[in-house]
C-alpha positions as YAML, in Angstrom:
chain: A
units: angstrom
residues:
- id: 1
  name: MET
  ca: [-41.96, -44.43, -75.65]
- id: 2
  name: ASN
  ca: [-41.98, -41.62, -77.01]
- id: 3
  name: ARG
  ca: [-40.45, -38.02, -75.60]
- id: 4
  name: ASP
  ca: [-43.43, -37.39, -73.61]
- id: 5
  name: TYR
  ca: [-43.86, -40.89, -71.87]
- id: 6
  name: THR
  ca: [-39.96, -41.35, -71.17]
- id: 7
  name: ARG
  ca: [-37.50, -40.63, -68.96]
- id: 8
  name: ARG
  ca: [-33.73, -41.32, -68.78]
- id: 9
  name: ALA
  ca: [-31.03, -39.98, -66.51]
- id: 10
  name: SER
  ca: [-27.66, -40.93, -66.03]
- id: 11
  name: MET
  ca: [-25.75, -40.65, -62.59]
- id: 12
  name: ARG
  ca: [-22.06, -41.62, -61.49]
- id: 13
  name: LEU
  ca: [-20.84, -40.76, -58.48]
- id: 14
  name: VAL
  ca: [-17.13, -39.47, -58.59]
- id: 15
  name: LEU
  ca: [-14.90, -40.85, -56.06]
- id: 16
  name: VAL
  ca: [-11.47, -38.91, -55.56]
- id: 17
  name: MET
  ca: [-8.80, -40.99, -53.56]
- id: 18
  name: VAL
  ca: [-6.16, -39.18, -52.08]
- id: 19
  name: SER
  ca: [-3.02, -40.73, -51.27]
- id: 20
  name: SER
  ca: [-1.37, -39.92, -48.12]
- id: 21
  name: LEU
  ca: [2.86, -39.59, -47.78]
- id: 22
  name: VAL
  ca: [3.71, -39.69, -44.32]
- id: 23
  name: LEU
  ca: [7.62, -38.61, -43.69]
- id: 24
  name: THR
  ca: [9.80, -40.20, -40.56]
- id: 25
  name: ALA
  ca: [12.42, -37.78, -39.78]
- id: 26
  name: CYS
  ca: [15.26, -39.44, -37.69]
- id: 27
  name: GLY
  ca: [17.30, -37.53, -35.44]
- id: 28
  name: ASP
  ca: [20.54, -38.52, -33.91]
- id: 29
  name: GLY
  ca: [20.08, -39.89, -30.40]
- id: 30
  name: GLY
  ca: [23.55, -38.60, -29.72]
- id: 31
  name: LYS
  ca: [27.29, -39.29, -29.57]
- id: 32
  name: PRO
  ca: [27.46, -42.95, -29.31]
- id: 33
  name: THR
  ca: [29.65, -44.83, -26.91]
- id: 34
  name: ALA
  ca: [31.88, -47.72, -27.62]
- id: 35
  name: GLU
  ca: [32.22, -48.88, -24.02]
- id: 36
  name: THR
  ca: [32.44, -52.64, -23.63]
- id: 37
  name: GLU
  ca: [33.12, -55.65, -20.97]
- id: 38
  name: GLY
  ca: [35.74, -56.28, -23.93]
- id: 39
  name: HIS
  ca: [37.59, -54.47, -26.41]
- id: 40
  name: ALA
  ca: [36.57, -52.61, -29.62]
- id: 41
  name: ALA
  ca: [38.35, -49.91, -31.61]
- id: 42
  name: GLU
  ca: [36.86, -46.95, -32.44]
- id: 43
  name: ALA
  ca: [34.88, -46.87, -35.44]
- id: 44
  name: GLY
  ca: [37.27, -46.34, -38.45]
- id: 45
  name: ASP
  ca: [39.80, -47.28, -36.50]
- id: 46
  name: TYR
  ca: [39.56, -50.75, -35.87]
- id: 47
  name: GLU
  ca: [41.92, -53.92, -35.99]
- id: 48
  name: ARG
  ca: [41.29, -56.28, -38.64]
- id: 49
  name: GLY
  ca: [41.10, -60.20, -38.99]
- id: 50
  name: PRO
  ca: [42.09, -62.59, -41.21]
- id: 51
  name: HIS
  ca: [38.70, -62.13, -43.36]
- id: 52
  name: ARG
  ca: [39.29, -58.14, -43.30]
- id: 53
  name: GLY
  ca: [36.46, -58.34, -40.55]
- id: 54
  name: ARG
  ca: [36.30, -56.16, -37.27]
- id: 55
  name: MET
  ca: [38.15, -57.75, -34.52]
- id: 56
  name: LEU
  ca: [36.87, -58.27, -30.52]
- id: 57
  name: ARG
  ca: [38.91, -58.99, -28.22]
- id: 58
  name: ASN
  ca: [38.41, -59.83, -24.52]
- id: 59
  name: GLY
  ca: [40.83, -62.42, -22.76]
- id: 60
  name: ASP
  ca: [41.85, -65.07, -25.02]
- id: 61
  name: LEU
  ca: [38.86, -65.07, -26.89]
- id: 62
  name: ALA
  ca: [38.58, -62.80, -30.19]
- id: 63
  name: ILE
  ca: [35.62, -62.67, -32.51]
- id: 64
  name: GLU
  ca: [35.90, -61.43, -35.97]
- id: 65
  name: ILE
  ca: [32.31, -60.00, -37.46]
- id: 66
  name: THR
  ca: [32.29, -59.79, -41.41]
- id: 67
  name: ILE
  ca: [29.59, -59.53, -43.35]
- id: 68
  name: PHE
  ca: [29.28, -61.75, -46.39]
- id: 69
  name: GLU
  ca: [27.73, -60.38, -49.72]
- id: 70
  name: ASP
  ca: [29.44, -62.36, -52.53]
- id: 71
  name: GLY
  ca: [26.33, -63.81, -54.40]
- id: 72
  name: VAL
  ca: [24.22, -63.73, -51.86]
- id: 73
  name: GLU
  ca: [22.01, -61.15, -49.86]
- id: 74
  name: PRO
  ca: [24.54, -59.36, -46.82]
- id: 75
  name: GLU
  ca: [24.78, -61.75, -43.76]
- id: 76
  name: PHE
  ca: [27.10, -62.22, -40.78]
- id: 77
  name: HIS
  ca: [30.00, -64.55, -40.96]
- id: 78
  name: VAL
  ca: [31.25, -64.60, -37.58]
- id: 79
  name: TYR
  ca: [35.57, -66.55, -37.19]
- id: 80
  name: ALA
  ca: [35.61, -67.48, -33.72]
- id: 81
  name: TYR
  ca: [39.66, -67.69, -32.09]
- id: 82
  name: ARG
  ca: [41.54, -68.32, -29.60]
- id: 83
  name: LYS
  ca: [45.20, -67.71, -28.44]
- id: 84
  name: ASP
  ca: [44.62, -66.24, -31.87]
- id: 85
  name: LYS
  ca: [43.94, -69.59, -33.16]
- id: 86
  name: PRO
  ca: [40.70, -70.64, -35.38]
- id: 87
  name: LEU
  ca: [38.49, -72.27, -32.56]
- id: 88
  name: ASP
  ca: [35.53, -74.62, -33.68]
- id: 89
  name: PRO
  ca: [32.27, -72.72, -34.55]
- id: 90
  name: ARG
  ca: [30.58, -75.10, -32.55]
- id: 91
  name: GLU
  ca: [31.48, -74.00, -28.96]
- id: 92
  name: VAL
  ca: [30.76, -70.71, -29.25]
- id: 93
  name: GLN
  ca: [26.84, -69.20, -28.56]
- id: 94
  name: LEU
  ca: [26.51, -65.79, -30.57]
- id: 95
  name: SER
  ca: [23.58, -63.61, -30.42]
- id: 96
  name: VAL
  ca: [24.14, -59.75, -32.28]
- id: 97
  name: GLU
  ca: [21.55, -56.80, -31.86]
- id: 98
  name: LEU
  ca: [21.41, -53.83, -34.53]
- id: 99
  name: THR
  ca: [20.14, -50.60, -33.09]
- id: 100
  name: ARG
  ca: [19.32, -48.54, -36.56]
- id: 101
  name: LEU
  ca: [18.61, -44.69, -36.45]
- id: 102
  name: GLY
  ca: [14.66, -44.16, -35.12]
- id: 103
  name: GLY
  ca: [15.02, -47.61, -32.34]
- id: 104
  name: LYS
  ca: [14.16, -50.09, -34.71]
- id: 105
  name: VAL
  ca: [16.37, -53.33, -33.48]
- id: 106
  name: ASP
  ca: [17.30, -56.34, -35.85]
- id: 107
  name: ARG
  ca: [17.97, -59.28, -34.11]
- id: 108
  name: PHE
  ca: [20.59, -62.28, -35.33]
- id: 109
  name: SER
  ca: [21.12, -65.51, -33.91]
- id: 110
  name: PHE
  ca: [24.08, -68.10, -35.24]
- id: 111
  name: THR
  ca: [24.59, -71.47, -36.26]
- id: 112
  name: PRO
  ca: [28.00, -73.00, -36.78]
- id: 113
  name: GLN
  ca: [28.72, -73.66, -40.62]
- id: 114
  name: GLU
  ca: [32.20, -75.36, -41.60]
- id: 115
  name: ASP
  ca: [35.07, -72.77, -39.70]
- id: 116
  name: TYR
  ca: [32.40, -69.78, -39.48]
- id: 117
  name: LEU
  ca: [28.97, -68.81, -37.40]
- id: 118
  name: ARG
  ca: [26.88, -67.81, -40.12]
- id: 119
  name: GLY
  ca: [23.90, -65.41, -38.87]
- id: 120
  name: ALA
  ca: [20.27, -66.23, -39.39]
- id: 121
  name: GLY
  ca: [18.73, -62.96, -41.71]
- id: 122
  name: VAL
  ca: [19.55, -60.42, -44.06]
- id: 123
  name: VAL
  ca: [21.21, -57.34, -43.25]
- id: 124
  name: THR
  ca: [19.34, -55.19, -44.82]
- id: 125
  name: GLU
  ca: [20.69, -52.15, -46.24]
- id: 126
  name: PRO
  ca: [21.50, -48.90, -44.75]
- id: 127
  name: HIS
  ca: [24.25, -50.73, -42.91]
- id: 128
  name: SER
  ca: [24.63, -47.74, -40.32]
- id: 129
  name: PHE
  ca: [23.92, -49.28, -37.23]
- id: 130
  name: ASP
  ca: [25.25, -49.22, -32.93]
- id: 131
  name: VAL
  ca: [26.16, -53.09, -32.69]
- id: 132
  name: LYS
  ca: [25.77, -55.56, -29.19]
- id: 133
  name: VAL
  ca: [27.52, -58.80, -29.36]
- id: 134
  name: ARG
  ca: [27.12, -61.24, -27.05]
- id: 135
  name: ALA
  ca: [29.03, -64.56, -26.71]
- id: 136
  name: SER
  ca: [29.64, -67.44, -25.04]
- id: 137
  name: GLN
  ca: [32.59, -70.01, -24.63]
- id: 138
  name: GLY
  ca: [34.02, -72.57, -22.05]
- id: 139
  name: GLY
  ca: [31.32, -71.37, -19.52]
- id: 140
  name: GLN
  ca: [32.17, -67.82, -19.43]
- id: 141
  name: SER
  ca: [30.28, -64.76, -21.22]
- id: 142
  name: HIS
  ca: [31.66, -62.05, -23.11]
- id: 143
  name: GLN
  ca: [30.12, -58.95, -24.69]
- id: 144
  name: TRP
  ca: [30.89, -55.70, -26.99]
- id: 145
  name: THR
  ca: [29.28, -52.83, -27.85]
- id: 146
  name: TYR
  ca: [30.51, -50.63, -31.05]
- id: 147
  name: PRO
  ca: [29.47, -48.17, -33.44]
- id: 148
  name: SER
  ca: [29.54, -48.78, -37.32]
- id: 149
  name: TYR
  ca: [28.07, -45.99, -38.94]
- id: 150
  name: GLU
  ca: [27.81, -45.52, -42.64]
- id: 151
  name: GLY
  ca: [26.52, -42.10, -44.50]
- id: 152
  name: ARG
  ca: [26.08, -40.15, -41.41]
- id: 153
  name: THR
  ca: [27.69, -36.85, -39.72]
- id: 154
  name: THR
  ca: [27.68, -34.66, -36.87]
- id: 155
  name: ILE
  ca: [27.09, -30.78, -37.57]
- id: 156
  name: SER
  ca: [27.23, -28.93, -34.37]
- id: 157
  name: ALA
  ca: [24.36, -26.05, -33.22]
- id: 158
  name: GLN
  ca: [26.66, -23.38, -34.39]
- id: 159
  name: ALA
  ca: [27.52, -24.67, -37.81]
- id: 160
  name: ALA
  ca: [23.69, -25.44, -38.77]
- id: 161
  name: ARG
  ca: [22.93, -21.96, -37.60]
- id: 162
  name: ALA
  ca: [25.97, -20.40, -40.24]
- id: 163
  name: GLY
  ca: [24.61, -22.63, -42.97]
- id: 164
  name: GLY
  ca: [20.89, -22.19, -42.48]
- id: 165
  name: VAL
  ca: [20.04, -26.34, -41.68]
- id: 166
  name: LYS
  ca: [16.85, -26.63, -40.19]
- id: 167
  name: THR
  ca: [15.12, -29.51, -38.56]
- id: 168
  name: GLU
  ca: [11.09, -30.25, -38.18]
- id: 169
  name: ILE
  ca: [9.17, -33.07, -37.45]
- id: 170
  name: ALA
  ca: [7.20, -34.28, -40.45]
- id: 171
  name: GLY
  ca: [4.01, -35.17, -40.82]
- id: 172
  name: GLY
  ca: [1.03, -36.52, -43.08]
- id: 173
  name: ALA
  ca: [0.50, -34.72, -46.08]
- id: 174
  name: ASP
  ca: [-1.61, -34.57, -49.26]
- id: 175
  name: VAL
  ca: [0.56, -35.40, -52.41]
- id: 176
  name: ALA
  ca: [-1.29, -34.26, -55.88]
- id: 177
  name: GLU
  ca: [-0.08, -34.68, -58.97]
- id: 178
  name: LEU
  ca: [-0.85, -32.98, -62.33]
- id: 179
  name: VAL
  ca: [-0.34, -35.33, -65.92]
- id: 180
  name: ASP
  ca: [-0.86, -33.72, -69.12]
- id: 181
  name: MET
  ca: [-2.78, -37.11, -71.24]
- id: 182
  name: ALA
  ca: [-4.66, -37.63, -74.24]
- id: 183
  name: GLY
  ca: [-7.36, -39.57, -74.79]
- id: 184
  name: ARG
  ca: [-10.80, -39.62, -73.99]
- id: 185
  name: VAL
  ca: [-12.67, -40.25, -70.31]
- id: 186
  name: GLU
  ca: [-15.65, -42.53, -70.18]
- id: 187
  name: ILE
  ca: [-17.48, -43.41, -66.81]
- id: 188
  name: THR
  ca: [-17.58, -47.50, -66.29]
- id: 189
  name: PRO
  ca: [-20.54, -49.04, -66.40]
- id: 190
  name: GLU
  ca: [-20.67, -50.37, -62.61]
- id: 191
  name: GLY
  ca: [-20.43, -46.33, -61.66]
- id: 192
  name: LYS
  ca: [-23.26, -45.46, -63.87]
- id: 193
  name: GLY
  ca: [-27.38, -46.20, -63.05]
- id: 194
  name: GLU
  ca: [-29.69, -45.28, -66.19]
- id: 195
  name: VAL
  ca: [-33.67, -44.48, -64.56]
- id: 196
  name: ARG
  ca: [-36.26, -45.48, -66.93]
- id: 197
  name: ALA
  ca: [-40.00, -45.46, -66.58]
- id: 198
  name: TRP
  ca: [-41.41, -48.66, -65.60]
- id: 199
  name: TYR
  ca: [-44.28, -48.85, -67.53]
- id: 200
  name: PRO
  ca: [-45.39, -46.39, -70.74]
- id: 201
  name: GLY
  ca: [-47.28, -43.39, -69.51]
- id: 202
  name: ARG
  ca: [-47.16, -39.57, -68.10]
- id: 203
  name: VAL
  ca: [-44.59, -37.91, -66.81]
- id: 204
  name: MET
  ca: [-46.34, -36.04, -63.66]
- id: 205
  name: THR
  ca: [-43.31, -34.48, -61.55]
- id: 206
  name: LEU
  ca: [-39.43, -34.63, -62.60]
- id: 207
  name: ARG
  ca: [-37.00, -33.26, -59.66]
- id: 208
  name: GLY
  ca: [-33.65, -32.95, -60.43]
- id: 209
  name: GLU
  ca: [-31.17, -30.90, -63.09]
- id: 210
  name: LEU
  ca: [-28.45, -31.87, -64.96]
- id: 211
  name: GLY
  ca: [-25.63, -31.49, -62.75]
- id: 212
  name: THR
  ca: [-27.91, -32.07, -59.45]
- id: 213
  name: GLN
  ca: [-26.87, -34.52, -57.00]
- id: 214
  name: VAL
  ca: [-28.75, -37.15, -55.58]
- id: 215
  name: ARG
  ca: [-28.61, -39.74, -53.36]
- id: 216
  name: LYS
  ca: [-29.56, -43.38, -53.60]
- id: 217
  name: GLY
  ca: [-32.96, -43.69, -52.99]
- id: 218
  name: GLN
  ca: [-34.07, -39.85, -53.73]
- id: 219
  name: LEU
  ca: [-37.78, -39.65, -55.56]
- id: 220
  name: LEU
  ca: [-36.60, -38.52, -59.49]
- id: 221
  name: ALA
  ca: [-40.11, -38.94, -60.92]
- id: 222
  name: ARG
  ca: [-43.63, -39.59, -60.59]
- id: 223
  name: VAL
  ca: [-45.04, -41.51, -63.79]
- id: 224
  name: GLU
  ca: [-48.97, -41.88, -64.34]
- id: 225
  name: SER
  ca: [-49.36, -45.43, -66.32]
- id: 226
  name: SER
  ca: [-51.49, -45.51, -69.28]
- id: 227
  name: GLU
  ca: [-53.14, -48.72, -69.09]
- id: 228
  name: SER
  ca: [-53.84, -48.46, -64.90]
- id: 229
  name: LEU
  ca: [-53.88, -45.21, -64.66]
- id: 230
  name: GLN
  ca: [-52.22, -45.59, -61.48]
- id: 231
  name: THR
  ca: [-49.27, -42.92, -60.42]
- id: 232
  name: TYR
  ca: [-45.93, -44.92, -59.31]
- id: 233
  name: SER
  ca: [-42.46, -43.41, -58.41]
- id: 234
  name: ILE
  ca: [-39.05, -43.80, -59.33]
- id: 235
  name: PHE
  ca: [-36.35, -43.35, -56.94]
- id: 236
  name: ALA
  ca: [-32.62, -43.02, -57.92]
- id: 237
  name: PRO
  ca: [-30.77, -46.09, -57.58]
- id: 238
  name: ILE
  ca: [-27.43, -45.08, -56.58]
- id: 239
  name: SER
  ca: [-25.43, -41.80, -55.38]
- id: 240
  name: GLY
  ca: [-24.46, -39.52, -58.18]
- id: 241
  name: ILE
  ca: [-24.60, -36.65, -60.28]
- id: 242
  name: ILE
  ca: [-27.33, -36.54, -63.31]
- id: 243
  name: VAL
  ca: [-24.97, -36.18, -66.04]
- id: 244
  name: GLU
  ca: [-27.96, -36.88, -68.57]
- id: 245
  name: LYS
  ca: [-30.82, -35.92, -69.09]
- id: 246
  name: ASN
  ca: [-33.69, -36.05, -72.46]
- id: 247
  name: ILE
  ca: [-37.31, -35.77, -70.81]
- id: 248
  name: ASN
  ca: [-39.13, -32.98, -69.65]
- id: 249
  name: VAL
  ca: [-42.22, -32.37, -67.91]
...
């Protein structure tokens, strides 16, 4: 076709996707307590057992809590004692709950292995949580709770005001990043649609200028066929923007 009887228009649809980053701020719910049916020493000042773990005592029963991570993901290894002598782990039923900032609770069950009870699952970082231990042995139940914090601190309201420290609830926000790059921007084939006359003929009407946004199915042109002398319509195959035009009425 020559310039008088053909029309081509290329269109593209530009989609801008904006990433949303949600930041969640977690606050300290207050001063932790260390009340227990047995005995658990204060954080940072507690009895250590033969395996350098935290000792929890209640009567003749003692539990030593350790986190083992030598060549493996961190996991609980717990040793049981009666009257300070090793106790067969098969005689003890044990469960542990870790309550983290934000209220998330990790629960662990235990199975006997060699001379200790092995926790099912990984103790993920950070190792900072409130711990609840339940043990049953010889028909008796025992429970301990204690804080085990890592990387936490307490700032009084007065110190916060003096230091200009403020807390706010964070929400979603649009994040944009600009990067200087060298290259050429091209439209992918699936993001472009070409509009052509179906048969040779004369363009009767033409709608749409360069840069005009159109929607799928919108009338773009009417052409009179040179063979049948009938006029037919041409519609936009996709929604987008007219970026190229090589014919006028």
